[in-house]
C-alpha positions as CSV (number, residue, x, y, z in Angstrom):
1,M,-36.7,-2.2,44.3
2,F,-37.1,-5.9,43.6
3,R,-39.2,-5.1,40.4
4,V,-36.4,-2.8,39.2
5,A,-33.8,-5.5,39.7
6,I,-35.9,-8.0,37.8
7,T,-36.4,-5.6,34.9
8,A,-32.6,-4.9,34.7
9,M,-31.9,-8.6,34.6
10,M,-34.4,-9.1,31.8
11,L,-32.8,-6.3,29.8
12,A,-29.4,-7.7,30.3
13,A,-30.6,-11.1,29.1
14,V,-32.2,-9.5,25.9
15,V,-28.9,-7.7,25.1
16,A,-26.9,-10.9,25.5
17,M,-29.3,-12.8,23.2
18,A,-29.3,-10.1,20.5
19,P,-27.1,-10.8,17.4
20,Q,-23.7,-9.1,17.9
21,A,-22.3,-7.1,15.0
22,V,-19.4,-8.8,13.3
23,A,-16.5,-6.6,12.2
24,L,-15.7,-7.2,8.6
25,P,-12.3,-7.1,7.1
26,I,-11.5,-4.2,4.9
27,L,-8.7,-3.4,2.4
28,S,-7.3,0.1,2.1
29,L,-4.7,1.9,-0.1
30,S,-1.9,4.1,1.2
31,S,1.6,5.2,0.3
32,P,4.7,6.3,2.3
33,N,5.3,8.8,-0.5
34,S,3.5,12.0,-1.1
35,L,1.2,11.6,-4.1
36,T,0.2,15.3,-4.4
37,N,3.4,16.3,-6.2
38,V,5.0,13.3,-8.0
39,P,7.6,14.5,-10.5
40,V,7.7,12.6,-13.8
41,G,10.4,9.9,-13.6
42,S,10.0,9.3,-9.9
43,T,8.8,6.1,-8.3
44,V,6.2,5.7,-5.6
45,R,5.1,2.7,-3.5
46,I,1.5,1.7,-3.0
47,D,0.5,-0.5,0.0
48,V,-2.6,-2.7,0.1
49,T,-3.4,-3.1,3.7
50,L,-5.9,-5.4,5.5
51,S,-7.6,-4.3,8.7
52,G,-10.7,-5.3,10.7
53,L,-9.7,-8.7,12.0
54,P,-9.8,-9.1,15.8
55,S,-6.4,-8.8,17.5
56,P,-5.3,-11.1,19.0
57,N,-7.1,-13.4,16.6
58,T,-7.9,-17.0,17.2
59,T,-11.3,-17.3,15.5
60,D,-11.4,-15.3,12.2
61,F,-9.5,-16.6,9.2
62,I,-9.4,-15.6,5.5
63,F,-8.9,-18.5,3.3
64,V,-9.1,-16.7,0.0
65,M,-8.3,-13.0,-0.7
66,N,-8.4,-11.4,-4.1
67,S,-7.5,-7.8,-4.7
68,R,-7.1,-5.7,-7.9
69,E,-6.0,-2.1,-8.1
70,L,-6.5,0.1,-11.2
71,F,-4.5,3.1,-12.2
72,P,-4.1,5.1,-15.5
73,S,-1.5,3.4,-17.7
74,A,-0.9,6.7,-19.3
75,S,0.2,8.2,-16.0
76,F,2.1,5.3,-14.4
77,Q,4.0,2.2,-15.5
78,V,4.6,-0.7,-13.2
79,V,8.1,-1.4,-11.7
80,P,8.3,-5.1,-11.0
81,D,9.9,-6.4,-7.8
82,P,12.8,-8.6,-9.1
83,A,12.7,-10.7,-5.9
84,N,9.2,-12.0,-6.6
85,S,7.8,-13.7,-9.7
86,S,4.5,-11.9,-9.4
87,G,6.3,-8.5,-9.6
88,L,4.5,-7.5,-6.4
89,T,6.1,-7.5,-2.9
90,P,4.2,-9.8,-0.4
91,G,3.4,-8.2,2.9
92,P,4.0,-9.6,6.5
93,I,0.4,-11.0,6.9
94,L,1.7,-13.8,4.6
95,T,3.6,-15.4,7.4
96,S,5.2,-18.4,5.8
97,P,7.2,-19.3,2.7
98,G,4.3,-21.4,1.5
99,M,1.8,-18.5,1.8
100,V,4.3,-16.2,-0.1
101,G,4.8,-18.8,-2.8
102,N,1.0,-19.3,-3.2
103,F,0.6,-15.5,-3.5
104,N,3.4,-15.2,-6.1
105,S,2.0,-18.0,-8.2
106,L,-1.5,-16.4,-8.4
107,S,-0.6,-12.7,-8.5
108,S,0.5,-10.5,-11.4
109,Q,1.1,-7.0,-12.8
110,A,0.0,-5.5,-16.1
111,A,-0.4,-2.1,-17.7
112,G,-2.9,-0.2,-15.5
113,A,-3.4,-2.9,-12.9
114,A,-1.9,-4.8,-10.0
115,T,-3.6,-8.1,-9.0
116,G,-2.8,-9.8,-5.7
117,R,-4.4,-13.1,-5.0
118,F,-4.1,-15.6,-2.2
119,S,-5.7,-19.0,-1.7
120,D,-5.0,-21.4,1.2
121,S,-3.9,-24.6,-0.5
122,L,-4.8,-26.5,2.6
123,P,-8.1,-25.0,3.8
124,N,-7.4,-24.8,7.5
125,S,-6.4,-22.1,9.9
126,T,-2.7,-23.0,9.7
127,G,-2.3,-21.6,6.2
128,A,-4.9,-18.9,6.3
129,I,-4.6,-15.1,6.8
130,S,-5.3,-14.2,10.4
131,L,-3.4,-10.9,10.9
132,N,-4.0,-7.3,10.1
133,G,-1.3,-5.5,8.1
134,V,0.1,-5.0,4.6
135,F,-1.1,-7.7,2.2
136,Y,1.3,-6.6,-0.6
137,S,2.9,-3.5,-2.1
138,F,3.8,-2.5,-5.6
139,L,5.9,0.2,-7.3
140,L,4.8,2.7,-9.9
141,R,6.9,5.1,-12.0
142,A,5.3,8.4,-13.1
143,I,5.6,8.8,-16.8
144,A,3.3,11.8,-17.7
145,V,1.9,14.9,-16.1
146,G,-1.6,14.6,-14.9
147,A,-4.0,13.7,-12.1
148,G,-6.3,10.9,-11.2
149,N,-7.0,8.1,-8.8
150,I,-5.7,4.6,-7.9
151,T,-8.8,2.6,-7.1
152,F,-9.9,-0.9,-6.2
153,D,-11.6,-3.0,-8.8
154,A,-14.8,-3.9,-7.0
155,A,-15.6,-6.9,-9.3
156,N,-12.2,-8.4,-8.5
157,T,-11.8,-7.7,-4.8
158,T,-13.3,-10.7,-3.0
159,Y,-12.7,-13.0,-0.1
160,A,-13.8,-16.3,1.5
161,A,-13.6,-16.6,5.3
162,N,-15.5,-17.8,8.4
163,D,-17.9,-14.9,8.1
164,T,-18.8,-15.7,4.5
165,S,-19.4,-19.4,5.3
166,F,-16.3,-20.1,3.2
167,N,-18.0,-18.7,0.1
168,L,-16.6,-15.9,-2.1
169,A,-18.1,-12.6,-1.2
170,P,-17.3,-8.9,-2.0
171,L,-14.4,-7.7,0.2
172,P,-15.1,-4.2,1.6
173,F,-12.5,-1.6,0.6
174,G,-11.5,2.0,1.3
175,T,-11.5,5.2,-0.7
176,P,-9.4,5.8,-3.9
177,L,-5.9,7.2,-3.6
178,A,-5.6,10.5,-5.4
179,F,-2.4,11.5,-7.2
180,T,-1.0,14.5,-9.1
181,I,2.0,14.1,-11.4
182,T,4.1,17.2,-12.1
183,P,6.9,18.0,-14.6
184,A,10.3,16.4,-14.0
185,L,12.7,18.3,-11.8
186,A,15.1,20.4,-13.9
187,V,18.6,19.0,-14.1
188,P,21.4,21.5,-14.8
189,E,23.2,21.1,-18.1
190,P,26.8,19.8,-17.7
191,S,28.2,23.0,-19.1
192,T,26.3,25.0,-16.5
193,L,27.8,22.8,-13.8
194,V,31.3,23.4,-15.2
195,L,30.7,27.2,-15.3
196,A,29.4,27.2,-11.7
197,A,32.3,25.1,-10.5
198,A,34.8,27.4,-12.3
199,G,33.1,30.5,-10.8
200,A,33.4,29.0,-7.3
201,V,37.1,28.3,-7.8
202,T,37.7,31.8,-9.2
203,A,35.8,33.4,-6.3
204,G,37.9,31.3,-3.8
205,L,41.2,32.4,-5.5
206,G,40.2,36.0,-5.4
207,Y,39.2,35.8,-1.8
208,G,42.6,34.3,-0.9
209,W,44.5,36.9,-2.9
210,R,42.7,39.8,-1.2
211,R,43.3,38.2,2.2
212,R,47.0,37.9,1.5
213,K,47.2,41.5,0.3
214,R,45.5,42.8,3.4
215,S,47.8,40.9,5.7
216,A,51.1,41.9,3.8
217,P,53.2,44.5,5.8
């Protein structure tokens, strides 16, 4: 019995001394809109979301985060956010006006790409990213029928954090976001609308006349 207890204590000590796996941050793409049937002319929102940080978090901080998403410029055109100079919409993990301003000054949009960048101007935990959630969002307008993917640009998706010893390293990211763009929804011609309205009025008048005729003595 004593030998078994000693063996158990030794195994516990070995487990405690073994290196513990560190969860890495990861970026993923999502959309609140359905991307399987996007009519030409409609607009969709793409969210770039960070996960993997511990919660609550008092130890892991991201001081630099670069992210670039690619999409076919023949299928989508960017729709800039007028409230932000970058054209992108900063997310809630950028928790102060200074962080938002830093993001807007470094980020941009172009045909076929959205680039979101953040760099802590004061390399300390006060101005670093420490929360999971939406990093930023951007809007795309469908301009041509077709199908494809919105993907991360691996060469331009990097970060610097505690777990990289403050050096830039590849930032893990999720799977591409597939889309299918369909023809624009048909809009009735003005003359068709007029005829439909006239038909409805005529039908209403006829119904009223027949009703009065039936109720006459």
